[in-house]
N, C-alpha and C positions, 0 to 999 in steps of 0.2 A: 173846387176840385177840378183838375185838368182831366178832360175826357176827349180823346181823339181817335179817329179811325183812319188807317192807312190801307190802301188796296193796290195790288199789282205794282209794287215798287221794288227796286233793287237798292240795297244799302251797302255801299262799297267800304265804308268805314264802320268800326265797332259802334253799335248803338247803346247809349246809356239811358236808362229809364229811371228817373229819380223821384217822380211824383205822379199822382193821378192814376187813371185807369186808361190804358191804351189798348186798342184792338188792331190786329194786323191780319189781312187776308191775302193769300197768294203772293206773299213777299219773299224776297231772297236776302239773306243776311250773309254777306261774304266774309265778315270778320267777327261774327258772333254778336251776342246780346248780353249786357250787364244790367241786372235789375236789382236796385238797392232801396230798401225801405227805410223807415224811421229808426234811428239808432237808440231812441229813448224807450226801448221795449220794456224796460223794467217798470215804467210808469204806465204802460199800455195807453199811451196818448198818441195823438196824431193819426193820420189816415194810413191805411195799408196801401202800398204801391202794388198795382196789379196790371199784368199784361196778359192778353188773350191772343193766341196765335192759331189761325185756321189755315191749313194747307200751305204752310210756309216751309222753306228750306234754309237750313243753317249750316254754315261751313266754318271750319277753324283749322289753323296750322300752328305748329310750335307748341308753346306752353299755355295757350288759351283754350278754354272750353267753348263749345258752341253756345252755351247758355250758362250764366252764373247768376244764382239767386242768393242775395245777402240780406240779412236782418229784416225780418217781417215782410219780405217781398213774396208775392204770389205770381205764379205762372201757370197758365192753362194751355195745353198743346193738343190740338185735334187734327189728325191727319197730316202731321208734320214729318219731315225727314231731317236727320242730322248726320253730317259727314265730318269726321275728325280723324286726322292722320296720326297725331302723336299724343293726344290727351283725351281724357274722358269727355263724352259729349255734354254732360250736365254736371255742374258743380254747385252744391248747396252748402252754404255757410251761415252761421249765426253771427 
């Protein structure tokens, strides 16, 4: 299982989280975050993809949300701010 922690970083490109558990503290996401879990959900196998965000800022423009959660993905947001000009800040799909 992939488990990493990022602190005080600026991510200029969209961040894609496809495995493991990641923790972000005081980070800035200039083009949003995409979190996608295991698409074999009907068997309930595989690990859940999880990301924890503490005091982070999310930005988006155009047709992209600040955060997109897909297929058995989990996101936890504590003390975060989301800024979106043209789209919903969070998109949740199965």
